[in-house]
N, CA and C atoms as a LAMMPS dump frame, in Angstrom:
ITEM: TIMESTEP
0
ITEM: NUMBER OF ATOMS
357
ITEM: BOX BOUNDS ff ff ff
-5.0000000000000000e+02 5.0000000000000000e+02
-5.0000000000000000e+02 5.0000000000000000e+02
-5.0000000000000000e+02 5.0000000000000000e+02
ITEM: ATOMS id mol type element x y z
1 1 1 N 417.731 -235.421 -305.587
2 1 2 C 418.502 -236.642 -305.45
3 1 3 C 417.857 -237.781 -306.229
4 2 1 N 416.527 -237.878 -306.141
5 2 2 C 415.827 -238.953 -306.818
6 2 3 C 416.035 -238.875 -308.331
7 3 1 N 416.004 -237.659 -308.882
8 3 2 C 416.181 -237.494 -310.319
9 3 3 C 417.558 -237.953 -310.758
10 4 1 N 418.597 -237.592 -310.016
11 4 2 C 419.939 -237.983 -310.436
12 4 3 C 420.122 -239.502 -310.351
13 5 1 N 419.539 -240.153 -309.348
14 5 2 C 419.62 -241.604 -309.246
15 5 3 C 418.91 -242.239 -310.437
16 6 1 N 417.758 -241.688 -310.777
17 6 2 C 417.007 -242.181 -311.935
18 6 3 C 417.833 -242.032 -313.214
19 7 1 N 418.473 -240.902 -313.38
20 7 2 C 419.276 -240.665 -314.586
21 7 3 C 420.473 -241.613 -314.652
22 8 1 N 421.088 -241.895 -313.504
23 8 2 C 422.211 -242.838 -313.474
24 8 3 C 421.74 -244.234 -313.857
25 9 1 N 420.628 -244.672 -313.261
26 9 2 C 420.074 -245.99 -313.592
27 9 3 C 419.664 -246.056 -315.066
28 10 1 N 419.063 -244.971 -315.54
29 10 2 C 418.633 -244.946 -316.942
30 10 3 C 419.833 -245.085 -317.874
31 11 1 N 420.919 -244.392 -317.573
32 11 2 C 422.122 -244.481 -318.404
33 11 3 C 422.696 -245.901 -318.373
34 12 1 N 422.683 -246.526 -317.196
35 12 2 C 423.174 -247.892 -317.092
36 12 3 C 422.305 -248.844 -317.923
37 13 1 N 420.994 -248.654 -317.846
38 13 2 C 420.083 -249.523 -318.587
39 13 3 C 420.146 -249.263 -320.092
40 14 1 N 420.371 -248.032 -320.483
41 14 2 C 420.545 -247.755 -321.912
42 14 3 C 421.732 -248.551 -322.451
43 15 1 N 422.809 -248.604 -321.673
44 15 2 C 424.001 -249.358 -322.072
45 15 3 C 423.677 -250.855 -322.145
46 16 1 N 422.972 -251.366 -321.14
47 16 2 C 422.611 -252.786 -321.131
48 16 3 C 421.691 -253.145 -322.299
49 17 1 N 420.729 -252.287 -322.575
50 17 2 C 419.793 -252.541 -323.668
51 17 3 C 420.531 -252.528 -325.003
52 18 1 N 421.465 -251.612 -325.146
53 18 2 C 422.283 -251.567 -326.362
54 18 3 C 423.128 -252.848 -326.495
55 19 1 N 423.712 -253.298 -325.373
56 19 2 C 424.504 -254.532 -325.389
57 19 3 C 423.653 -255.723 -325.811
58 20 1 N 422.431 -255.804 -325.28
59 20 2 C 421.544 -256.912 -325.659
60 20 3 C 421.232 -256.861 -327.14
61 21 1 N 420.932 -255.681 -327.63
62 21 2 C 420.578 -255.515 -329.04
63 21 3 C 421.72 -255.957 -329.948
64 22 1 N 422.943 -255.632 -329.548
65 22 2 C 424.115 -255.966 -330.36
66 22 3 C 424.562 -257.419 -330.19
67 23 1 N 424.023 -258.096 -329.175
68 23 2 C 424.463 -259.472 -328.889
69 23 3 C 423.92 -260.499 -329.88
70 24 1 N 422.793 -260.204 -330.495
71 24 2 C 422.169 -261.175 -331.388
72 24 3 C 421.34 -262.21 -330.646
73 25 1 N 421.311 -262.147 -329.328
74 25 2 C 420.529 -263.084 -328.516
75 25 3 C 419.123 -262.541 -328.294
76 26 1 N 418.193 -263.446 -328.018
77 26 2 C 416.859 -262.99 -327.624
78 26 3 C 416.983 -262.29 -326.272
79 27 1 N 416.004 -261.484 -325.942
80 27 2 C 416.045 -260.76 -324.666
81 27 3 C 416.073 -261.748 -323.503
82 28 1 N 415.224 -262.761 -323.56
83 28 2 C 415.185 -263.745 -322.471
84 28 3 C 416.529 -264.462 -322.303
85 29 1 N 417.138 -264.877 -323.411
86 29 2 C 418.415 -265.584 -323.337
87 29 3 C 419.516 -264.653 -322.828
88 30 1 N 419.55 -263.428 -323.346
89 30 2 C 420.563 -262.468 -322.904
90 30 3 C 420.416 -262.19 -321.408
91 31 1 N 419.16 -262.003 -320.967
92 31 2 C 418.922 -261.742 -319.541
93 31 3 C 419.354 -262.939 -318.693
94 32 1 N 419.053 -264.149 -319.147
95 32 2 C 419.449 -265.346 -318.408
96 32 3 C 420.972 -265.419 -318.278
97 33 1 N 421.663 -265.184 -319.378
98 33 2 C 423.13 -265.26 -319.365
99 33 3 C 423.772 -264.179 -318.502
100 34 1 N 423.07 -263.047 -318.38
101 34 2 C 423.623 -261.925 -317.609
102 34 3 C 422.994 -261.796 -316.22
103 35 1 N 422.201 -262.807 -315.85
104 35 2 C 421.561 -262.84 -314.534
105 35 3 C 420.76 -261.559 -314.26
106 36 1 N 419.945 -261.195 -315.24
107 36 2 C 419.102 -260.002 -315.135
108 36 3 C 417.651 -260.441 -315.321
109 37 1 N 416.793 -259.957 -314.483
110 37 2 C 415.368 -260.264 -314.6
111 37 3 C 414.836 -259.679 -315.912
112 38 1 N 414.171 -260.524 -316.728
113 38 2 C 413.661 -259.985 -317.992
114 38 3 C 412.523 -259 -317.735
115 39 1 N 411.842 -259.131 -316.606
116 39 2 C 410.811 -258.159 -316.241
117 39 3 C 411.404 -256.778 -316.007
118 40 1 N 412.552 -256.746 -315.331
119 40 2 C 413.234 -255.473 -315.073
120 40 3 C 413.75 -254.886 -316.393
121 41 1 N 414.252 -255.776 -317.264
122 41 2 C 414.739 -255.332 -318.571
123 41 3 C 413.612 -254.635 -319.341
124 42 1 N 412.451 -255.309 -319.42
125 42 2 C 411.317 -254.736 -320.15
126 42 3 C 410.83 -253.448 -319.503
127 43 1 N 410.854 -253.374 -318.17
128 43 2 C 410.454 -252.156 -317.464
129 43 3 C 411.319 -250.975 -317.914
130 44 1 N 412.642 -251.169 -317.856
131 44 2 C 413.54 -250.064 -318.215
132 44 3 C 413.468 -249.746 -319.702
133 45 1 N 413.251 -250.722 -320.531
134 45 2 C 413.096 -250.478 -321.96
135 45 3 C 411.89 -249.56 -322.191
136 46 1 N 410.777 -249.851 -321.484
137 46 2 C 409.567 -249.033 -321.62
138 46 3 C 409.801 -247.62 -321.088
139 47 1 N 410.446 -247.504 -319.92
140 47 2 C 410.72 -246.183 -319.325
141 47 3 C 411.556 -245.33 -320.277
142 48 1 N 412.598 -245.929 -320.831
143 48 2 C 413.491 -245.194 -321.727
144 48 3 C 412.753 -244.757 -322.987
145 49 1 N 411.943 -245.637 -323.563
146 49 2 C 411.18 -245.282 -324.762
147 49 3 C 410.18 -244.168 -324.478
148 50 1 N 409.442 -244.286 -323.362
149 50 2 C 408.436 -243.269 -323.046
150 50 3 C 409.074 -241.918 -322.776
151 51 1 N 410.2 -241.893 -322.065
152 51 2 C 410.875 -240.618 -321.799
153 51 3 C 411.41 -240.01 -323.085
154 52 1 N 411.851 -240.842 -324.013
155 52 2 C 412.329 -240.327 -325.3
156 52 3 C 411.173 -239.718 -326.083
157 53 1 N 409.998 -240.351 -326.053
158 53 2 C 408.828 -239.804 -326.748
159 53 3 C 408.4 -238.481 -326.123
160 54 1 N 408.398 -238.434 -324.81
161 54 2 C 408.01 -237.194 -324.127
162 54 3 C 408.998 -236.082 -324.453
163 55 1 N 410.278 -236.392 -324.397
164 55 2 C 411.311 -235.39 -324.686
165 55 3 C 411.233 -234.907 -326.133
166 56 1 N 410.763 -235.768 -327.016
167 56 2 C 410.726 -235.435 -328.434
168 56 3 C 409.649 -234.423 -328.792
169 57 1 N 408.729 -234.121 -327.876
170 57 2 C 407.757 -233.133 -328.308
171 57 3 C 406.556 -232.898 -327.442
172 58 1 N 406.605 -233.173 -326.182
173 58 2 C 405.453 -232.91 -325.335
174 58 3 C 405.599 -231.542 -324.697
175 59 1 N 404.719 -230.655 -325.044
176 59 2 C 404.738 -229.277 -324.553
177 59 3 C 404.699 -229.21 -323.033
178 60 1 N 403.867 -230.021 -322.401
179 60 2 C 403.685 -229.953 -320.952
180 60 3 C 404.966 -230.306 -320.198
181 61 1 N 405.813 -231.116 -320.786
182 61 2 C 407.041 -231.515 -320.103
183 61 3 C 408.157 -230.511 -320.345
184 62 1 N 408.322 -230.071 -321.601
185 62 2 C 409.436 -229.196 -321.926
186 62 3 C 409.17 -227.745 -321.568
187 63 1 N 407.896 -227.36 -321.539
188 63 2 C 407.566 -225.976 -321.258
189 63 3 C 407.834 -225.059 -322.436
190 64 1 N 408.21 -225.606 -323.572
191 64 2 C 408.502 -224.822 -324.758
192 64 3 C 407.501 -225.189 -325.846
193 65 1 N 407.18 -224.215 -326.664
194 65 2 C 406.305 -224.496 -327.788
195 65 3 C 407.101 -225.216 -328.849
196 66 1 N 406.595 -226.352 -329.273
197 66 2 C 407.251 -227.124 -330.31
198 66 3 C 406.222 -227.466 -331.369
199 67 1 N 406.655 -227.469 -332.606
200 67 2 C 405.771 -227.784 -333.711
201 67 3 C 406.312 -228.996 -334.449
202 68 1 N 405.421 -229.788 -334.95
203 68 2 C 405.807 -230.928 -335.754
204 68 3 C 404.855 -230.995 -336.942
205 69 1 N 405.399 -231.301 -338.099
206 69 2 C 404.561 -231.416 -339.278
207 69 3 C 403.861 -232.763 -339.258
208 70 1 N 402.564 -232.731 -339.421
209 70 2 C 401.782 -233.953 -339.479
210 70 3 C 401.199 -234.033 -340.877
211 71 1 N 401.585 -235.071 -341.597
212 71 2 C 401.073 -235.206 -342.956
213 71 3 C 400.045 -236.312 -342.998
214 72 1 N 399.089 -236.144 -343.855
215 72 2 C 398.035 -237.127 -344.006
216 72 3 C 398.237 -237.83 -345.333
217 73 1 N 398.373 -239.124 -345.284
218 73 2 C 398.61 -239.9 -346.486
219 73 3 C 397.469 -240.904 -346.661
220 74 1 N 396.288 -240.371 -346.793
221 74 2 C 395.108 -241.216 -346.949
222 74 3 C 394.489 -240.916 -348.304
223 75 1 N 394.316 -241.951 -349.102
224 75 2 C 393.764 -241.739 -350.438
225 75 3 C 392.25 -241.72 -350.427
226 76 1 N 391.64 -242.429 -349.5
227 76 2 C 390.185 -242.516 -349.453
228 76 3 C 389.657 -241.71 -348.283
229 77 1 N 389.637 -240.387 -348.415
230 77 2 C 389.16 -239.538 -347.335
231 77 3 C 387.693 -239.201 -347.563
232 78 1 N 386.937 -239.343 -346.527
233 78 2 C 385.513 -239.015 -346.618
234 78 3 C 385.312 -237.584 -346.139
235 79 1 N 384.277 -236.924 -346.645
236 79 2 C 384.011 -235.543 -346.246
237 79 3 C 383.73 -235.405 -344.757
238 80 1 N 383.099 -236.422 -344.149
239 80 2 C 382.768 -236.303 -342.733
240 80 3 C 383.99 -236.413 -341.829
241 81 1 N 385.152 -236.816 -342.359
242 81 2 C 386.374 -236.92 -341.558
243 81 3 C 386.97 -235.559 -341.229
244 82 1 N 386.539 -234.506 -341.898
245 82 2 C 387.13 -233.191 -341.66
246 82 3 C 386.472 -232.437 -340.506
247 83 1 N 385.435 -233.019 -339.919
248 83 2 C 384.727 -232.341 -338.842
249 83 3 C 385.285 -232.737 -337.477
250 84 1 N 385.28 -231.767 -336.572
251 84 2 C 385.77 -231.998 -335.221
252 84 3 C 384.768 -232.834 -334.442
253 85 1 N 385.284 -233.889 -333.79
254 85 2 C 384.388 -234.679 -332.944
255 85 3 C 384.633 -234.382 -331.464
256 86 1 N 385.826 -233.837 -331.126
257 86 2 C 386.108 -233.497 -329.728
258 86 3 C 387.28 -232.53 -329.654
259 87 1 N 387.251 -231.689 -328.633
260 87 2 C 388.367 -230.798 -328.33
261 87 3 C 388.682 -230.988 -326.849
262 88 1 N 389.929 -231.335 -326.547
263 88 2 C 390.368 -231.503 -325.168
264 88 3 C 391.21 -230.292 -324.788
265 89 1 N 390.876 -229.649 -323.674
266 89 2 C 391.618 -228.479 -323.215
267 89 3 C 392.026 -228.687 -321.763
268 90 1 N 393.313 -228.442 -321.472
269 90 2 C 393.801 -228.549 -320.105
270 90 3 C 395.126 -227.815 -319.987
271 91 1 N 395.239 -226.973 -318.98
272 91 2 C 396.497 -226.254 -318.688
273 91 3 C 397.082 -225.56 -319.916
274 92 1 N 396.253 -224.93 -320.709
275 92 2 C 396.738 -224.193 -321.868
276 92 3 C 397.041 -225.053 -323.084
277 93 1 N 396.793 -226.351 -322.995
278 93 2 C 397.014 -227.243 -324.125
279 93 3 C 395.653 -227.569 -324.74
280 94 1 N 395.595 -227.554 -326.045
281 94 2 C 394.35 -227.874 -326.739
282 94 3 C 394.621 -228.941 -327.79
283 95 1 N 393.839 -229.997 -327.75
284 95 2 C 393.953 -231.066 -328.732
285 95 3 C 392.609 -231.205 -329.421
286 96 1 N 392.618 -231.048 -330.735
287 96 2 C 391.4 -231.186 -331.529
288 96 3 C 391.429 -232.555 -332.203
289 97 1 N 390.373 -233.314 -332.005
290 97 2 C 390.274 -234.645 -332.584
291 97 3 C 389.215 -234.611 -333.676
292 98 1 N 389.631 -234.999 -334.877
293 98 2 C 388.717 -235.011 -336.01
294 98 3 C 388.087 -236.386 -336.165
295 99 1 N 386.903 -236.412 -336.762
296 99 2 C 386.29 -237.687 -337.114
297 99 3 C 387.273 -238.446 -337.996
298 100 1 N 387.381 -239.735 -337.794
299 100 2 C 388.286 -240.537 -338.6
300 100 3 C 389.721 -240.527 -338.102
301 101 1 N 389.968 -239.955 -336.909
302 101 2 C 391.331 -239.935 -336.357
303 101 3 C 391.812 -241.363 -336.155
304 102 1 N 393.107 -241.573 -336.363
305 102 2 C 393.689 -242.902 -336.192
306 102 3 C 393.624 -243.301 -334.72
307 103 1 N 392.967 -244.399 -334.388
308 103 2 C 392.811 -244.798 -332.983
309 103 3 C 394.141 -245.083 -332.286
310 104 1 N 395.11 -245.638 -332.996
311 104 2 C 396.404 -245.939 -332.371
312 104 3 C 397.15 -244.664 -331.999
313 105 1 N 397.135 -243.68 -332.901
314 105 2 C 397.796 -242.409 -332.612
315 105 3 C 397.101 -241.698 -331.459
316 106 1 N 395.785 -241.71 -331.467
317 106 2 C 395.019 -241.072 -330.4
318 106 3 C 395.318 -241.738 -329.058
319 107 1 N 395.375 -243.064 -329.033
320 107 2 C 395.677 -243.787 -327.795
321 107 3 C 397.069 -243.431 -327.288
322 108 1 N 398.05 -243.328 -328.184
323 108 2 C 399.413 -242.973 -327.793
324 108 3 C 399.457 -241.572 -327.192
325 109 1 N 398.801 -240.619 -327.84
326 109 2 C 398.781 -239.232 -327.346
327 109 3 C 398.136 -239.168 -325.968
328 110 1 N 396.986 -239.819 -325.796
329 110 2 C 396.298 -239.791 -324.508
330 110 3 C 397.115 -240.493 -323.423
331 111 1 N 397.804 -241.57 -323.784
332 111 2 C 398.666 -242.268 -322.842
333 111 3 C 399.804 -241.356 -322.372
334 112 1 N 400.439 -240.642 -323.311
335 112 2 C 401.532 -239.727 -322.952
336 112 3 C 401.035 -238.584 -322.07
337 113 1 N 399.874 -238.05 -322.399
338 113 2 C 399.309 -236.966 -321.598
339 113 3 C 399.029 -237.459 -320.184
340 114 1 N 398.484 -238.661 -320.065
341 114 2 C 398.219 -239.241 -318.752
342 114 3 C 399.479 -239.382 -317.931
343 115 1 N 400.571 -239.787 -318.571
344 115 2 C 401.84 -239.971 -317.854
345 115 3 C 402.396 -238.622 -317.391
346 116 1 N 402.198 -237.584 -318.186
347 116 2 C 402.681 -236.257 -317.811
348 116 3 C 401.956 -235.793 -316.55
349 117 1 N 400.642 -236.029 -316.483
350 117 2 C 399.867 -235.568 -315.325
351 117 3 C 400.044 -236.457 -314.102
352 118 1 N 400.556 -237.684 -314.281
353 118 2 C 400.856 -238.548 -313.149
354 118 3 C 402.056 -238.025 -312.37
355 119 1 N 403.011 -237.421 -313.107
356 119 2 C 404.257 -236.945 -312.488
357 119 3 C 404.078 -235.655 -311.826
């Protein structure tokens, strides 16, 4: 029951977020005009984005093996960047982190993994 209520609310918020985007108004102004808390708006925007990222390729959530091509577009690569600095293993998932890994990408991956294990 909880999942279906969540899905109904998510669909309603997806529609509202789309309406705001198409309105040309700032989020705060649109929320004020529609008597919607901007905090609630931002909450649902974050939930929808995170669920879309998880659905797009997190093995632990889908239960299916998925592959994605990761290309490296770095012109100044140092030899020490090719060495492994850490390997994370949990529940059959293995993540190898190389020296020189992008901190923003690493933070996003770890954040998504944390959210999967919270649920």
